[in-house]
C-alpha positions, 0 to 999 in steps of 0.5 A: 283430800276432797271426795267427789261422790254421789248421794253424799257417799263422802261420809265413808271418807270422813273428810271435812269437805266434799263435792256432791255430783248430784249437785252438779249433774242431774240423775238422768245425766249420770244414768246416761253416762253409766249406760254409755260406759257399759256399752263401750266397755261391757262393765259399769266400773270406771276403768278409764277417765272419760270426758264426762269425768274430766268436765266434772273435775273442772266444774268441781275445781271451779266451785272450790276456786282451785287453780292447781289440783291433783285428781285420784280417779277410781280407774287407778284402783280398778286397773291396779287390782284388775289381776285379782278381780279377773281371777289371775291373782289370789288373796295373797297377792291383793291383801298387801295392796289394800287397807280396809279401815273401819268406815265412819258412822254417820249420825242422822236422827231418824226416830228409829227403834233402838234395835232393828234389822235392816232388810233390802231385797232388790232386783239385780243380776244376782236376784231376779224379780219374780213372783217367787222372790217377791214371796220369799222377801215378803215371808222373810220380812214378816218372820223377822218382824215377829221378833225384832223391828225391821227397817226396809232400806228403801229410799223411794228413789229411782236412780239406777236399775235396782227395783226395790221390793216393799210388801203391801200392806206393810206388816206391823213392826216394819218401817221404811227408810223413806218414811223416816227421812226425806231421801234425795239424790243428794243424801240417800247413800248417807241416810242408808249408811246411817241406818246400816251402821246401827243395825243388829243385822242385815238380810237381803240381796247379795250386792253392794249393801252386803259389802256395806254391812260388812264394812260396818261390822254388821252380821248379814245373810246375803241371798242370790238366785243365780250367780251372774253379773258380779265377780267372784273376787268380791265374794272371796275378799269379803269372806276373807275380811269377815273371817279376819274381823269375826263378823258373820257373813253368809252368802247363800243361793236361795235354792240352798236353804232347804238343804241347810235346814235338813242337815243341821240337827235340831240339837245344834240349833238349841245349843247355838252360842249366845248372841247368835240369834236376832231374838232377845236372849232367853233361858236355855229351857225356853229356847225353841227352833 
């Protein structure tokens, strides 16, 4: 199998050979195609093979000097699992049809601390860009950085509609991916995956990075302001997987946090199991909330 992916996402497949879409098309071309797809179908998912896709297949085959080849398009997966995505079928129906194998962990030296937390707050339908969310992200990053190094998963590239949040000035003990690695459209997902795979935890916007953290077995706290522009089935499947593999995976609405803080007794927090905190383990007598 030869994956045909963008931004070096082929690292998720563990194949010895791959073709990079951004080696054949520039970012602008791909963004235009995505917008046209949304205009036609109302969604970004590749539910059908388009003329744009067919030409990429032909160009990739020519690059590899292949005369005869078979293609496996994402439409096969999306159409097969459509009853689950749309809520017509449940977990019992979809689980026998999928196999979620562990993702390969790419090794890309970046000079990061041995232990760190990955943070990524970015604007999307589930996380509005506002003064309130910016303030929350800023305070969250500063709080985490007091006890553990923080790596912001920002590539400083603008390839989609996701506006990344980076606090300025940058707090102490906080690092930015783009400052540690020369991210390009051709390698950004590989770099992000390499950082995520070694993280102690992930904190940030609920979205694609939440699922990536889970697939690497990384504990995560995933936040949203309003549930929109995303299918509930994604959350359902991820929560089921988290229970199966025993990885903490919390999806919280921003407005729910004060309620949780009010109802959890202090004694419960003090008697939490060892390893449930990002902070370095200390003697029980020294633990504070």
